[in-house]
DSSP file (Angstrom, degrees, kcal/mol; ACC not computed):
  #  RESIDUE AA STRUCTURE BP1 BP2  ACC     N-H-->O    O-->H-N    N-H-->O    O-->H-N    TCO  KAPPA ALPHA  PHI   PSI    X-CA   Y-CA   Z-CA
    1    1 A M              0   0    0      0, 0.0    21,-1.2     0, 0.0     2,-0.3   0.000 360.0 360.0 360.0 141.3   49.0   16.5  -82.6
    2    2 A E  E     -A   21   0A   0     19,-0.2     2,-0.4   101,-0.2    19,-0.2  -0.991 360.0-156.5-144.5 153.1   52.3   17.6  -81.1
    3    3 A F  E     -A   20   0A   0     17,-2.4    17,-2.7    -2,-0.3     2,-0.7  -0.963  16.3-137.8-125.7 144.0   53.7   18.6  -77.7
    4    4 A R  E     -Ab  19 107A   0    102,-2.8   104,-2.4    -2,-0.4     2,-0.5  -0.922  26.6-160.0 -97.7 113.6   56.8   20.6  -76.9
    5    5 A V  E     -Ab  18 108A   0     13,-3.3    13,-2.2    -2,-0.7     2,-0.6  -0.851   5.6-156.2-100.8 124.4   58.4   18.8  -73.9
    6    6 A V  E     -Ab  17 109A   0    102,-2.7   104,-3.0    -2,-0.5     2,-0.6  -0.896   9.1-160.9-100.2 119.8   60.8   20.8  -71.7
    7    7 A I  E     -Ab  16 110A   0      9,-3.6     9,-2.6    -2,-0.6     2,-0.4  -0.900   3.2-161.0-106.8 114.9   63.2   18.4  -69.9
    8    8 A S  E     -Ab  15 111A   0    102,-2.2   104,-2.3    -2,-0.6     7,-0.2  -0.814   5.0-153.5 -97.8 133.8   65.0   19.9  -66.9
    9    9 A D  E  >> -A   14   0A   0      5,-3.0     4,-2.6    -2,-0.4     5,-0.6  -0.910   4.4-166.8-106.9 107.7   68.1   18.3  -65.6
   10   10 A P  T  45S+     0   0    0      0, 0.0    -1,-0.1     0, 0.0     5,-0.0   0.740  84.7  62.0 -68.4 -20.6   68.6   19.0  -61.8
   11   11 A K  T  45S+     0   0    0      1,-0.2    -2,-0.0     3,-0.1     0, 0.0   0.931 121.5  19.2 -67.6 -45.2   72.2   17.8  -61.9
   12   12 A T  T  45S-     0   0    0     -3,-0.3    -1,-0.2     2,-0.2     3,-0.1   0.650  97.3-126.7-100.9 -18.1   73.4   20.4  -64.4
   13   13 A G  T  <5 +     0   0    0     -4,-2.6     2,-0.2     1,-0.3    -2,-0.0   0.592  67.6 127.5  80.5  10.5   70.6   23.0  -64.0
   14   14 A K  E   < -A    9   0A   0     -5,-0.6    -5,-3.0    -6,-0.0     2,-0.4  -0.652  47.1-148.5-101.1 158.6   70.0   23.1  -67.7
   15   15 A A  E     -A    8   0A   0     -7,-0.2     2,-0.3    -2,-0.2    -7,-0.2  -0.959   8.2-163.4-126.1 145.1   66.8   22.6  -69.7
   16   16 A Y  E     -A    7   0A   0     -9,-2.6    -9,-3.6    -2,-0.4     2,-0.4  -0.953  10.2-140.5-128.4 145.7   66.3   21.0  -73.1
   17   17 A Q  E     +A    6   0A   0     -2,-0.3     2,-0.4   -11,-0.2   -11,-0.2  -0.864  18.0 178.6-109.5 143.2   63.3   21.2  -75.5
   18   18 A K  E     -A    5   0A   0    -13,-2.2   -13,-3.3    -2,-0.4     2,-0.6  -0.984  19.1-145.9-142.2 127.5   62.1   18.3  -77.6
   19   19 A V  E     -A    4   0A   0     -2,-0.4     2,-0.4   -15,-0.2   -15,-0.2  -0.844  22.0-173.4 -94.1 123.7   59.1   18.4  -80.0
   20   20 A I  E     +A    3   0A   0    -17,-2.7   -17,-2.4    -2,-0.6     2,-0.3  -0.914   8.3 166.0-117.9 147.5   57.2   15.1  -80.1
   21   21 A E  E >   +A    2   0A   0     -2,-0.4     3,-0.8   -19,-0.2     2,-0.2  -0.930  40.4  24.1-148.7 169.9   54.4   14.1  -82.4
   22   22 A G  T 3> S-     0   0    0    -21,-1.2     4,-1.8    -2,-0.3     3,-0.1  -0.508 120.3  -2.5  76.6-135.5   52.5   11.1  -83.6
   23   23 A A  H 3> S+     0   0    0     -2,-0.2     4,-1.4     1,-0.2    -1,-0.2   0.860 133.8  53.6 -64.5 -38.4   52.3    7.9  -81.4
   24   24 A N  H <> S+     0   0    0     -3,-0.8     4,-0.6     1,-0.2    -1,-0.2   0.878 107.8  51.3 -65.7 -36.2   54.6    9.3  -78.7
   25   25 A A  H >> S+     0   0    0      1,-0.2     3,-1.0     2,-0.2     4,-0.7   0.892 106.9  54.0 -65.9 -38.7   52.4   12.4  -78.3
   26   26 A N  H >< S+     0   0    0     -4,-1.8     3,-0.6     1,-0.2    -1,-0.2   0.817  99.6  62.1 -64.8 -29.6   49.4   10.1  -78.0
   27   27 A R  H 3< S+     0   0    0     -4,-1.4    -1,-0.2     1,-0.2    -2,-0.2   0.729  99.8  55.6 -68.4 -20.9   51.1    8.2  -75.1
   28   28 A L  H X< S+     0   0    0     -3,-1.0     3,-2.0    -4,-0.6    73,-0.3   0.729  81.8 106.6 -82.0 -22.5   51.2   11.5  -73.1
   29   29 A L  T << S+     0   0    0     -4,-0.7    73,-0.2    -3,-0.6     3,-0.1  -0.327  85.3  18.7 -60.2 134.4   47.4   12.0  -73.3
   30   30 A G  T 3  S+     0   0    0     71,-2.5    -1,-0.3     1,-0.3    72,-0.1   0.261  92.3 128.0  89.0 -12.0   45.7   11.3  -70.0
   31   31 A K    <   -     0   0    0     -3,-2.0    70,-3.0    70,-0.1    -1,-0.3  -0.412  46.7-145.3 -73.2 156.0   48.9   11.6  -68.0
   32   32 A Q  B >   -F  100   0B   0     68,-0.2     3,-2.0    -3,-0.1    20,-0.3  -0.758  27.1 -82.0-120.3 164.7   48.7   13.9  -65.0
   33   33 A I  T 3  S+     0   0    0     66,-1.3    20,-0.2    -2,-0.3     3,-0.1  -0.498 119.5  31.8 -62.0 130.5   51.1   16.3  -63.2
   34   34 A G  T 3  S+     0   0    0     18,-2.7    -1,-0.2     1,-0.4     2,-0.1   0.166  88.1 127.7 103.0 -16.6   53.2   14.1  -60.8
   35   35 A D    <   -     0   0    0     -3,-2.0    17,-2.5    16,-0.1     2,-0.5  -0.456  55.5-134.0 -72.5 145.6   53.2   11.0  -63.1
   36   36 A V  E     -C   51   0A   0     15,-0.2     2,-0.3    -2,-0.1    15,-0.2  -0.893  26.6-171.4-101.4 127.8   56.5    9.4  -63.9
   37   37 A I  E     -C   50   0A   0     13,-3.5    13,-2.7    -2,-0.5     2,-0.1  -0.789  26.1-101.2-118.1 160.2   57.0    8.5  -67.6
   38   38 A S  E >   -C   49   0A   0     -2,-0.3     3,-1.1    11,-0.2     4,-0.4  -0.470  25.6-125.4 -76.7 150.0   59.6    6.6  -69.5
   39   39 A G  G > >S+     0   0    0      9,-2.4     5,-2.8     7,-0.3     3,-0.8   0.678 102.4  76.8 -68.3 -17.5   62.3    8.5  -71.4
   40   40 A T  G > 5S+     0   0    0      8,-0.3     3,-1.4     1,-0.2    -1,-0.2   0.772  82.1  67.0 -66.8 -23.8   61.4    6.6  -74.6
   41   41 A I  G < 5S+     0   0    0     -3,-1.1    -1,-0.2     1,-0.3    -2,-0.2   0.875 108.7  37.3 -62.7 -36.3   58.3    8.8  -75.0
   42   42 A V  G < 5S-     0   0    0     -3,-0.8    -1,-0.3    -4,-0.4    -2,-0.2   0.013 125.1-101.1-105.2  26.9   60.6   11.8  -75.7
   43   43 A E  T < 5S+     0   0    0     -3,-1.4    -3,-0.2     1,-0.2    -2,-0.1   0.836  79.3 134.1  59.3  39.1   63.1    9.7  -77.6
   44   44 A L      < -     0   0    0     -5,-2.8    -1,-0.2     1,-0.1    -2,-0.0  -0.675  69.2 -75.8-102.5 165.9   65.6    9.4  -74.8
   45   45 A P    >   -     0   0    0      0, 0.0     3,-1.8     0, 0.0    -6,-0.2  -0.277  47.2-111.8 -58.2 152.0   67.3    6.1  -73.8
   46   46 A P  T 3  S+     0   0    0      0, 0.0    -7,-0.3     0, 0.0    -6,-0.2   0.636 110.8  70.2 -66.5 -13.2   65.0    3.8  -71.9
   47   47 A D  T 3  S+     0   0    0     -9,-0.1     2,-0.3    -8,-0.1    -9,-0.0   0.521  81.9  92.4 -83.0  -1.9   67.0    4.1  -68.7
   48   48 A Y    <   -     0   0    0     -3,-1.8    -9,-2.4    65,-0.0     2,-0.4  -0.702  57.0-167.5 -87.6 141.7   65.8    7.7  -68.2
   49   49 A E  E     -CD  38 114A   0     65,-1.8    64,-2.7    -2,-0.3    65,-1.6  -0.998   3.6-162.8-128.3 137.2   62.6    8.5  -66.2
   50   50 A L  E     -CD  37 112A   0    -13,-2.7   -13,-3.5    -2,-0.4     2,-0.5  -0.920   9.3-146.8-121.3 142.8   60.9   11.9  -66.3
   51   51 A K  E     -CD  36 111A   0     60,-2.8    60,-1.9    -2,-0.4     2,-0.5  -0.932  22.2-125.8-108.5 130.7   58.3   13.3  -63.8
   52   52 A I  E     + D   0 110A   0    -17,-2.5   -18,-2.7    -2,-0.5    58,-0.3  -0.626  32.3 172.1 -76.3 123.7   55.6   15.7  -65.2
   53   53 A T  E     -     0   0A   0     56,-2.7     2,-0.3    -2,-0.5    57,-0.2   0.545  53.9 -62.5-111.0 -11.3   55.8   19.0  -63.3
   54   54 A G  E     - D   0 109A   0     55,-1.2    55,-2.5   -22,-0.1    -1,-0.3  -0.993  47.1-166.3 161.6-159.9   53.4   21.2  -65.3
   55   55 A G  E     - D   0 108A   0      8,-0.3     8,-2.6    -2,-0.3     2,-0.3  -0.957  20.1-106.0 163.8-178.2   52.7   22.8  -68.6
   56   56 A T  E     -ED  62 107A   0     51,-1.7    50,-2.3    -2,-0.3    51,-1.9  -0.963  24.2-125.3-137.3 155.3   50.7   25.3  -70.6
   57   57 A D  E >   - D   0 105A   0      4,-2.0     3,-1.8    -2,-0.3    48,-0.2  -0.266  44.8 -83.8 -91.4-175.2   47.9   25.1  -73.1
   58   58 A K  T 3  S+     0   0    0     46,-1.9    47,-0.1     1,-0.3    -1,-0.1   0.704 129.6  47.8 -65.1 -20.5   47.7   26.6  -76.6
   59   59 A D  T 3  S-     0   0    0     45,-0.2    -1,-0.3     2,-0.1    46,-0.1   0.367 122.1-101.5-101.2   3.9   46.6   30.0  -75.2
   60   60 A G  S <  S+     0   0    0     -3,-1.8    -2,-0.1     1,-0.3     0, 0.0   0.528  70.3 146.9  92.8   6.6   49.2   30.2  -72.4
   61   61 A F        -     0   0    0     35,-0.1    -4,-2.0     1,-0.1    -1,-0.3  -0.638  45.9-125.8 -77.8 130.0   47.1   29.2  -69.5
   62   62 A P  B     -E   56   0A   0      0, 0.0    35,-2.8     0, 0.0     2,-0.4  -0.377  15.7-116.4 -77.2 153.4   49.2   27.2  -66.9
   63   63 A M  B     -g   97   0C   0     -8,-2.6    -8,-0.3    33,-0.2    35,-0.2  -0.713  26.0-149.5 -85.3 137.3   48.3   23.8  -65.6
   64   64 A R    >   -     0   0    0     33,-2.6     3,-1.3    -2,-0.4   -31,-0.1  -0.924   9.4-146.4-110.1 132.3   47.6   23.6  -61.9
   65   65 A P  T 3  S+     0   0    0      0, 0.0    -1,-0.1     0, 0.0    34,-0.1   0.671  97.9  54.0 -70.2 -15.5   48.4   20.4  -59.9
   66   66 A D  T 3  S+     0   0    0      1,-0.1    32,-0.1     2,-0.1     0, 0.0   0.352  89.9  84.8-100.7   6.5   45.4   20.9  -57.5
   67   67 A L  S <  S-     0   0    0     -3,-1.3    32,-2.5    30,-0.2    33,-0.2  -0.920  73.6-142.6-110.6 109.9   42.8   21.3  -60.2
   68   68 A P        +     0   0    0      0, 0.0     3,-0.2     0, 0.0    30,-0.1  -0.288  57.6  18.7 -71.4 155.1   41.4   17.9  -61.4
   69   69 A G  S    S-     0   0    0      1,-0.2    31,-2.1    29,-0.1    -2,-0.1  -0.310  90.6 -79.0  88.8-169.8   40.5   17.2  -65.0
   70   70 A T  S    S+     0   0    0     29,-0.2    28,-0.2    28,-0.1    -1,-0.2   0.487  83.9 115.4-110.2  -8.6   41.4   18.9  -68.3
   71   71 A A        -     0   0    0     -3,-0.2    27,-1.6    26,-0.2     2,-0.5  -0.164  65.0-119.6 -71.6 157.8   39.0   21.9  -68.3
   72   72 A R  E     +H   97   0C   0     25,-0.2     2,-0.3    -9,-0.0    25,-0.2  -0.829  38.2 178.9 -93.6 132.6   40.0   25.5  -68.1
   73   73 A R  E     -H   96   0C   0     23,-2.8    23,-3.0    -2,-0.5     2,-0.7  -0.905  32.0-128.9-131.6 158.6   38.6   27.3  -65.0
   74   74 A R  E     -H   95   0C   0     -2,-0.3     2,-0.3    21,-0.2    21,-0.2  -0.940  38.7-178.8-107.8 109.9   38.8   30.8  -63.5
   75   75 A L  E     -H   94   0C   0     19,-2.3    19,-2.7    -2,-0.7     2,-0.9  -0.774  34.9-116.9-111.5 152.4   39.8   30.4  -59.9
   76   76 A L  E     -H   93   0C   0     -2,-0.3     2,-0.3    17,-0.3    17,-0.3  -0.802  45.1-169.2 -85.7 108.8   40.3   32.9  -57.1
   77   77 A L  E     -H   92   0C   0     15,-3.1    15,-2.3    -2,-0.9     3,-0.1  -0.760  32.2-175.3-108.0 145.8   44.0   32.4  -56.3
   78   78 A K  S    S-     0   0    0      1,-0.4     2,-0.3    -2,-0.3    11,-0.2   0.255  73.2 -45.2-115.8   8.6   46.1   33.7  -53.5
   79   79 A G  S    S+     0   0    0     13,-0.1    -1,-0.4     2,-0.1     2,-0.2  -0.871  88.7  81.5 151.5 179.1   49.4   32.4  -54.9
   80   80 A G  S >  S+     0   0    0     -2,-0.3     3,-1.6     3,-0.2     2,-0.2  -0.596  87.5   9.3  93.7-155.5   51.1   29.4  -56.5
   81   81 A V  T 3  S+     0   0    0      1,-0.2    -2,-0.1    -2,-0.2     3,-0.0  -0.421 131.6  15.5 -65.4 125.8   50.9   28.4  -60.1
   82   82 A G  T 3  S+     0   0    0     -2,-0.2     2,-0.3    14,-0.0    -1,-0.2   0.250 121.2  55.0  98.9 -12.3   49.4   31.1  -62.3
   83   83 A Y    <   -     0   0    0     -3,-1.6    -3,-0.2    11,-0.1    -5,-0.1  -0.921  49.3-171.9-158.3 129.0   49.5   34.0  -59.9
   84   84 A R        -     0   0    0     -2,-0.3    -5,-0.1    -5,-0.2    -3,-0.0  -0.935  28.3-139.6-118.1 104.1   52.2   35.7  -57.8
   85   85 A P        -     0   0    0      0, 0.0    -5,-0.1     0, 0.0     3,-0.0  -0.333   4.0-148.1 -67.6 144.9   50.7   38.3  -55.4
   86   86 A K  S    S+     0   0    0      1,-0.1     2,-0.3     2,-0.1     0, 0.0   0.815  82.7  28.8 -79.0 -32.6   52.4   41.6  -55.0
   87   87 A E  S >  S-     0   0    0      0, 0.0     3,-1.4     0, 0.0     2,-0.2  -0.875  96.5 -89.6-127.2 159.7   51.3   42.0  -51.3
   88   88 A K  T 3  S+     0   0    0     -2,-0.3     3,-0.1     1,-0.2    -2,-0.1  -0.468 111.6  18.2 -67.6 135.4   50.5   39.5  -48.5
   89   89 A G  T 3  S+     0   0    0      1,-0.3    -1,-0.2   -11,-0.2     2,-0.2   0.371  88.5 140.2  87.3  -4.6   46.8   38.6  -48.5
   90   90 A M    <   -     0   0    0     -3,-1.4     2,-0.3   -12,-0.1    -1,-0.3  -0.511  28.7-173.2 -75.1 138.3   46.1   39.7  -52.1
   91   91 A R        -     0   0    0     -2,-0.2     2,-0.3    -3,-0.1   -13,-0.2  -0.945   5.6-179.9-130.6 153.6   43.8   37.4  -54.1
   92   92 A K  E     - H   0  77C   0    -15,-2.3   -15,-3.1    -2,-0.3     2,-0.6  -0.995  31.3-116.1-152.5 146.8   42.9   37.5  -57.8
   93   93 A R  E     + H   0  76C   0     -2,-0.3     2,-0.3   -17,-0.3   -17,-0.3  -0.764  44.4 172.0 -86.6 122.1   40.7   35.6  -60.2
   94   94 A K  E     - H   0  75C   0    -19,-2.7   -19,-2.3    -2,-0.6     2,-0.5  -0.929  34.7-112.4-131.8 153.3   42.9   34.0  -62.9
   95   95 A G  E     + H   0  74C   0     -2,-0.3     2,-0.3   -21,-0.2   -21,-0.2  -0.739  43.3 165.2 -86.1 129.1   42.4   31.5  -65.7
   96   96 A V  E     - H   0  73C   0    -23,-3.0   -23,-2.8    -2,-0.5     2,-0.3  -0.903  28.6-125.3-138.7 166.8   44.1   28.1  -65.2
   97   97 A R  E     -gH  63  72C   0    -35,-2.8   -33,-2.6    -2,-0.3   -25,-0.2  -0.823  31.1-101.3-115.4 152.1   44.0   24.6  -66.7
   98   98 A G        -     0   0    0    -27,-1.6   -28,-0.1    -2,-0.3    -1,-0.1  -0.049  34.2-106.6 -66.4 173.5   43.5   21.2  -65.0
   99   99 A K  S    S+     0   0    0    -32,-2.5   -66,-1.3   -36,-0.1     2,-0.4   0.482  88.9  92.9 -86.4  -3.5   46.3   18.8  -64.2
  100  100 A V  B    S-F   32   0B   0    -31,-2.1     2,-0.4   -33,-0.2   -68,-0.2  -0.767  78.3-120.5 -96.0 135.1   45.5   16.2  -66.9
  101  101 A I        +     0   0    0    -70,-3.0   -71,-2.5    -2,-0.4     2,-0.2  -0.580  41.8 167.2 -75.8 126.9   47.2   16.4  -70.3
  102  102 A S    >   -     0   0    0     -2,-0.4     3,-1.3   -73,-0.2   -71,-0.0  -0.660  54.3 -85.5-126.8-176.1   44.7   16.8  -73.2
  103  103 A K  T 3  S+     0   0    0      1,-0.2  -101,-0.2    -2,-0.2    -2,-0.1   0.677 122.1  64.6 -68.3 -16.3   45.0   17.7  -76.9
  104  104 A D  T 3  S+     0   0    0    -34,-0.1   -46,-1.9   -47,-0.1    -1,-0.2   0.623  79.3 100.2 -81.4 -13.0   44.8   21.4  -75.9
  105  105 A I  E <   + D   0  57A   0     -3,-1.3   -48,-0.3   -48,-0.2     3,-0.1  -0.539  44.2 177.2 -76.2 137.9   48.1   21.3  -74.1
  106  106 A L  E     +     0   0A   0    -50,-2.3  -102,-2.8     1,-0.3     2,-0.4   0.783  64.8  36.0-106.4 -43.7   51.0   22.7  -76.0
  107  107 A Q  E     -bD   4  56A   0    -51,-1.9   -51,-1.7  -104,-0.2     2,-0.5  -0.940  60.1-166.6-120.2 136.4   54.0   22.5  -73.6
  108  108 A V  E     -bD   5  55A   0   -104,-2.4  -102,-2.7    -2,-0.4     2,-0.4  -0.987  12.1-149.7-121.1 124.8   54.7   19.9  -71.0
  109  109 A N  E     +bD   6  54A   0    -55,-2.5   -56,-2.7    -2,-0.5   -55,-1.2  -0.803  22.1 173.6 -96.4 133.2   57.3   20.5  -68.4
  110  110 A T  E     -bD   7  52A   0   -104,-3.0  -102,-2.2    -2,-0.4     2,-0.4  -0.912  20.4-151.3-134.1 161.4   59.3   17.6  -67.0
  111  111 A V  E     -bD   8  51A   0    -60,-1.9   -60,-2.8    -2,-0.3     2,-0.4  -0.989  31.2-108.3-131.8 143.7   62.2   16.9  -64.6
  112  112 A V  E     + D   0  50A   0   -104,-2.3   -62,-0.2    -2,-0.4     3,-0.2  -0.578  36.4 171.7 -74.4 123.9   64.6   14.0  -64.8
  113  113 A V  E    S+     0   0A   0    -64,-2.7     2,-0.5    -2,-0.4   -63,-0.2   0.796  73.4  28.5 -96.8 -41.3   64.0   11.6  -61.9
  114  114 A K  E    S- D   0  49A   0    -65,-1.6   -65,-1.8     0, 0.0    -1,-0.3  -0.980  79.4-146.2-127.3 119.3   66.3    8.8  -63.0
  115  115 A H        -     0   0    0     -2,-0.5     2,-0.1   -67,-0.2   -65,-0.0  -0.512  11.4-138.9 -84.7 151.9   69.4    9.5  -65.1
  116  116 A G        -     0   0    0      2,-0.4    -1,-0.1    -2,-0.2     4,-0.1  -0.258  31.5 -93.8 -95.5-172.9   70.7    7.2  -67.7
  117  117 A K  S    S+     0   0    0     -2,-0.1    -2,-0.0     2,-0.1    -1,-0.0   0.874 110.1  62.0 -72.0 -38.0   74.3    6.2  -68.6
  118  118 A V  S    S-     0   0    0      1,-0.0    -2,-0.4     2,-0.0    -1,-0.1  -0.790  91.9-120.9 -92.6 126.9   74.7    8.9  -71.3
  119  119 A P     >  -     0   0    0      0, 0.0     4,-1.6     0, 0.0     3,-0.5  -0.283  17.9-120.5 -64.6 151.9   74.4   12.5  -70.1
  120  120 A L  H  > S+     0   0    0      1,-0.2     4,-2.7     2,-0.2     5,-0.3   0.838 110.1  64.1 -61.4 -33.9   71.6   14.7  -71.6
  121  121 A E  H  > S+     0   0    0      1,-0.2     4,-1.6     2,-0.2    -1,-0.2   0.912 105.5  44.4 -58.0 -42.7   74.2   17.2  -72.9
  122  122 A E  H  > S+     0   0    0     -3,-0.5     4,-2.0     2,-0.2    -1,-0.2   0.894 111.9  52.6 -69.5 -39.3   75.7   14.5  -75.2
  123  123 A I  H  X S+     0   0    0     -4,-1.6     4,-1.4     1,-0.2    -2,-0.2   0.937 115.0  40.1 -62.1 -47.0   72.3   13.3  -76.3
  124  124 A F  H  X S+     0   0    0     -4,-2.7     4,-1.5     1,-0.2    -1,-0.2   0.753 110.8  58.1 -77.9 -22.9   71.1   16.8  -77.3
  125  125 A K  H  X S+     0   0    0     -4,-1.6     4,-1.4    -5,-0.3    -1,-0.2   0.902 106.6  49.3 -68.2 -40.5   74.4   17.8  -78.8
  126  126 A Q  H  < S+     0   0    0     -4,-2.0    -2,-0.2     1,-0.2    -1,-0.2   0.880 108.8  52.8 -64.0 -38.9   74.2   14.8  -81.2
  127  127 A K  H  < S+     0   0    0     -4,-1.4    -1,-0.2     1,-0.2    -2,-0.2   0.860 106.3  53.6 -67.0 -35.5   70.7   15.8  -82.2
  128  128 A E  H  <        0   0    0     -4,-1.5    -1,-0.2     1,-0.2    -2,-0.2   0.861 360.0 360.0 -68.5 -34.6   71.7   19.4  -83.1
  129  129 A E     <        0   0    0     -4,-1.4    -1,-0.2    -5,-0.1    -2,-0.2   0.475 360.0 360.0 -77.4 360.0   74.5   18.2  -85.4
């Protein structure tokens, strides 16, 4: 099992991708949108902390923070994650996924809450070389 973790840095406005698998991927199972995780899960220094902000499953369905559990549901949405209405008052039934990370999730979106001593640009530059 593997997850593609997107790490957004609010200081620089840049985003970085990291593929994690094995034991670190298993540590993400059961976490929810809004949980704060250690940077060691995505192979960052331990002084980094990341907050889970969302994700998508293997078929591209987005995770919604207001839907409990891991199941995929078809909800009548008037806006927010998974649907952007063209006109005011418009509603549509869309498929979305619950807020808990399961084995069906492919991408996990995170944002840095606590920065470490080494900037993310340097960490990911070293990995590319």
